[in-house]
Structure formats: structure tokens, C-alpha cells
Steps between C-alpha positions, in 0.01 A plus 500: 500500500723763343655577838580132556666475157709809571615353829585168335694680228691708755573187702633320190723795411645526850559124518670505161726789595584334832584175321722682249680680784559170678632340181729798440639470852557125461666558162740756647577271794570204269713723277709623792542153652586349163753771416668473840507118477648494149772756568571396857535127426833568329652611831375207709789261553717368781726806502201731535414343837851435635743770381557863588448775241784523248697828469373748237578385148575139596275212395340259746419554863178462690281654767546262790577777750196701386271201555636440848479871582140524383406192701669627817345847481154360425522259792623775733219729382244227567641440849457871571165563331301184582492531883427873492247462217311218673496686834384819330225317312393327821467832680298649213265201483453436871533838671525774238167478320351797687817627666632836364853361507379209289362738237833684488704179470267366231523825304880506524517137386285581197722797416815291539361230269468753218825684575756483214778259587764756406367730773545221755852445365588867545353497851711200605802661337455809716437318828741206461748523214605861546551480880693171465709638215464200270249285316405167654283196464326588826388833355369318193314251719341785701382673184341177377346442844333841487342403169384164635370629834174671392409213266534244780325727750192563286479137385522376859228741605262388226567130562437535874176684431380201297524270803146469644458691829323194645839324515636778719192501720505121542870496600459786746182344644697182574745706705789525253710816541499739209859421394424127501186554297699700241795263469312172528183573303487829309849489351455137403172579325656790309844342444449430129393856424782651703754274326355609168552865591860428601571325170343780299712750691812297419402491135448877512854573619672231290514729199571832673801691368467865606523453880805274465680755283493738796566246774684179404644630170688207343826306515692273261638292788380245751367670810667443837198632688195718459671810636649581157379569147323186383442359154140443396325390185291808431783752515724263306228477237479878482877545471547225244211615284652849484850373415652496147606133522301225328601240760360720776180550301461121490552479876243775545244295307590197713446701819167626364392144425600378845318783679190453283488125561542543877224763522274292275562187710421684824176639357391164358578327829299764685202444270522126557495551877193723474327251270569214740370708790177579315445132426540420869240764581 
């Protein structure tokens, strides 16, 4: 009886501490979101979305070029990372479970997931920016793609593993070639999970600053192409927050609010997709 009471007491203590930790985390999250929303709302107006940054010391201006630059680099990174990530995850799930090469690729993907983003930025700087002699949007997109790649690869692998093997066996028994079985059945069954991994990877890179400092840098002008320094929200946020001008501080809060809302929307949308998928199951 005494042993049971001790276990119940220990269970109550652990549950209480876990609940307090969860409440503390929610409180900090609400505090951060509220602070960003209150201070960033002052910068949200028509000029913020349509005008270029104003010269130092001058009032007004916006971050239109930074928004477009961030969108272009994120889209380019997704176009690079998604095909390679899905193919890599397919190999790991279908052929690399017992293959030594599969173990190596899986290990490298896990290492790359936890690699600091600034290290990836320095790597891309050395292999792209320095040989080309200038910063560019393409270098920024490649650095973001390297961050997205292992996330998409490992998510694709896990989602394909969840597809029942009986579906593969039934398709192959009916005479379907392997590629047809993968594209017509397996990918369709795992499409929601793979899309979720892609969206989470996009949300991961949406707030990255360090790799873009070494690759895309920044620009106060409209870009004529991606083979030049390109404005982006995260580096603009960093520069404006460090400036001595109050107007730039306001724009920095506006950029922080915009990035936070985009990342929050992507994560909420991803959760809704997963919830809908579970209900279908």
C-alpha cells in the first residue's frame, strides 16, 4: 500500500511539473507573439508592402523588394530541394533499409538536419559566392535548399514506410512495373505526409538569417535577376534592428510580424492537413 501511495505521489509531482512547464512555454509564446503583434502593427500599411526602403535618416519607405526577394529565393530553394529530397527519401525507404549506402545517406541526412545554418551559409559562400566573385539570390536559394533537403528526405522516407507493404505486393502481383506502382499508388497514399514535410521545411527556412548573410546579402533596390545581391526580409530585419533610426526599428518590427505570421500560418495549415488525414483514416 505504501509503495502504491509513493508511486501515486511521484506521478502527481511529475504531472504537475510537466503541466507547469507547458504553461510556462505557452506563456512565453503568447508574450512573444503579443509583443511582436503590438509593435509590428504600427509598420503595417500600404507603403510597407509597396515601397522600397527609404534612405538612412528619412521617414517612410517599405520592404516590398525584401518580400519579393524572400518569396523568390524560397520558391527557388523548394524547386531545388523537393525533387532531390523526395528521390532521396524514396531510395531510403524502398532500397536503402539494409543497404550500406542507405545507412550512410540516412546518417548524413540526420547530421545535416542538426547542422547550424551559419555553417551551411559559410559552405555555400566558399563554393559559390567566392568563386563567382559576388553575392546572389541563387547562392541564397542553394543555402536554403541545403537546409530543406534533409527535412524533406527524412519525412518522405518515414511517410513511405507507413504505406502498407500489401499495397506494393498487390500492385506488383497484378503486373504493374515498379515505377508505376510508386507513382500511381505509393506516392498517392503518402502524398499528404510528403506535402506536410515540404511545408515544414519551407517554414524552417522562412526565418533563416545567417545563411543569407553569407550568400544573398541584401539590397535596397528592386532586383533585375537572381544573379545579384537580393533583398530579403530576415537580413533586412537584422540590419534595421541594429540601426540607430526609429523608423527603421518600426520597419524591423513589421518584418518580424510578417515573418512570424507566415510561419505560424504554414504550421497551422500543416496541422489542419494532418488532422484531416487522420479523420479520413
